[in-house]
C-alpha positions in Angstrom: 0.1 0.3 0.0 1.5 3.3 -1.5 0.5 6.4 1.2 0.0 10.0 0.2 3.7 10.7 1.4 5.6 9.3 -2.3 7.7 6.2 -1.7 5.9 5.5 1.9 4.5 2.8 2.9 2.0 3.3 5.5 0.5 0.1 5.8 2.6 -1.0 9.3 2.0 2.9 10.0 0.2 3.9 13.7 -2.5 6.9 14.4 -2.1 9.0 17.4 -4.4 12.2 17.9 -3.2 14.4 20.5 -5.5 16.5 22.7 -4.9 18.8 25.4 -7.3 18.3 28.0 -7.9 20.8 31.1 -8.2 18.1 32.9 -6.6 14.7 31.9 -8.5 12.5 35.5 -11.8 14.0 34.4 -10.8 13.6 30.8 -9.8 9.8 31.3 -13.1 9.0 33.3 -15.0 10.1 30.2 -12.9 8.1 27.3 -12.7 5.0 30.7 -16.8 5.6 30.2 -16.9 5.8 26.2 -15.9 1.8 26.9 -12.4 2.5 25.4 -8.9 0.8 26.3 -6.2 2.3 28.4 -3.2 1.8 27.3 -1.3 2.2 30.8 2.5 1.6 29.4 1.9 4.9 27.9 -0.2 6.9 29.9 1.4 8.8 32.9 -0.5 11.1 35.6 0.0 13.7 33.2 -1.4 12.0 30.3 -3.5 9.6 29.1 -3.4 7.0 26.1 -6.4 4.9 25.0 -6.3 2.4 21.9 -9.3 2.9 19.9 -8.3 0.3 17.0 -5.2 -1.1 16.1 -2.4 1.2 15.7 -5.5 4.4 16.4 -4.5 5.8 19.4 -6.3 9.3 21.3 -3.6 10.6 23.6 -5.0 13.2 26.2 -2.0 15.7 27.9 -2.3 18.6 29.9 -2.0 21.8 28.2 1.7 21.7 30.4 3.0 18.6 28.2 1.1 19.4 25.0 2.5 23.4 25.1 6.1 21.5 25.4 6.0 19.4 22.8 6.3 22.3 20.4 2.7 24.2 21.3 2.1 27.5 21.2 -0.6 28.9 23.1 -2.4 30.0 20.4 -3.3 26.6 19.1 -3.6 25.4 22.1 -7.6 25.9 22.2 -10.2 24.8 25.0 -13.6 23.8 25.7 -15.0 27.4 24.9 -12.9 27.1 21.4 -14.8 25.0 19.0 -13.0 21.9 17.2 -10.7 22.7 14.7 -11.8 19.4 12.9 -14.2 16.5 13.8 -12.4 13.0 14.1 -14.7 10.2 12.1 -15.0 6.5 12.4 -16.4 3.6 11.7 -18.3 1.5 14.1 -20.4 -2.1 13.0 -24.3 -1.0 13.2 -25.9 1.7 13.7 -26.8 0.1 16.9 -22.9 0.1 18.0 -23.4 4.1 16.9 -26.2 4.7 19.0 -24.8 2.8 21.4 -21.6 4.6 22.0 -23.0 8.5 21.7 -25.3 7.4 24.8 -22.3 6.6 26.9 -20.7 9.7 25.7 -24.0 11.4 26.9 -24.4 9.6 30.4 -20.7 11.2 30.9 -21.4 14.6 30.6 -20.7 14.7 26.8 -22.7 17.4 24.4 -24.8 15.4 22.1 -25.2 16.8 18.8 -27.0 16.2 15.2 -27.6 12.6 13.9 -27.6 12.1 10.1 -29.0 10.0 8.2 -28.7 9.0 4.7 -29.2 6.2 2.2 -25.9 5.1 2.6 -25.0 6.4 6.2 -25.9 6.9 9.6 -24.0 9.5 11.5 -24.2 11.1 15.0 -22.4 13.6 16.8 -21.0 14.3 20.4 -17.9 16.5 21.9 -16.1 15.7 24.4 -15.6 17.6 27.7 -12.9 20.2 26.4 -14.8 20.0 23.3 -13.3 18.0 20.8 -15.7 16.8 18.0 -16.0 12.9 17.1 -17.9 11.6 14.1 -18.9 7.8 14.4 -20.5 6.2 11.8 -21.9 2.8 10.8 -21.6 3.1 6.7 -25.1 0.8 4.9 -23.1 -2.3 3.1 -25.9 -2.2 0.5 -25.9 1.1 -0.6 -23.6 3.1 -3.3 -22.4 6.9 -2.2 -24.0 9.4 -3.9 -22.2 10.1 -7.0 
């Protein structure tokens, strides 16, 4: 498999999404409530690492840790700053999408819109620090619009 980097292979690449958070302990409790797996070997008091799929991780770092790896205050944002990205990922069923979003709601997350298309079912939620997630399920037999 050839990736977007010319001549590079990304087949063995891991993906880490690092989010600065106001309170690592509170954020860790939220993501644990989602049912995601905490990786204790990659976590410490100032940062928690959750494995969300093989080779895919969400890192929750204190603002101080995030700043120490090259970020500046203007890039960090906070709960009152809209998310700069949407993290979308597919799940095995509509029910799995609904279950995850309801776990986010129960853990204090803000639940947004539900989008239903002939080919896809998608919901939205924000975590406690304002990061935006959009889990979806693709209808296996449907064709995406042209």
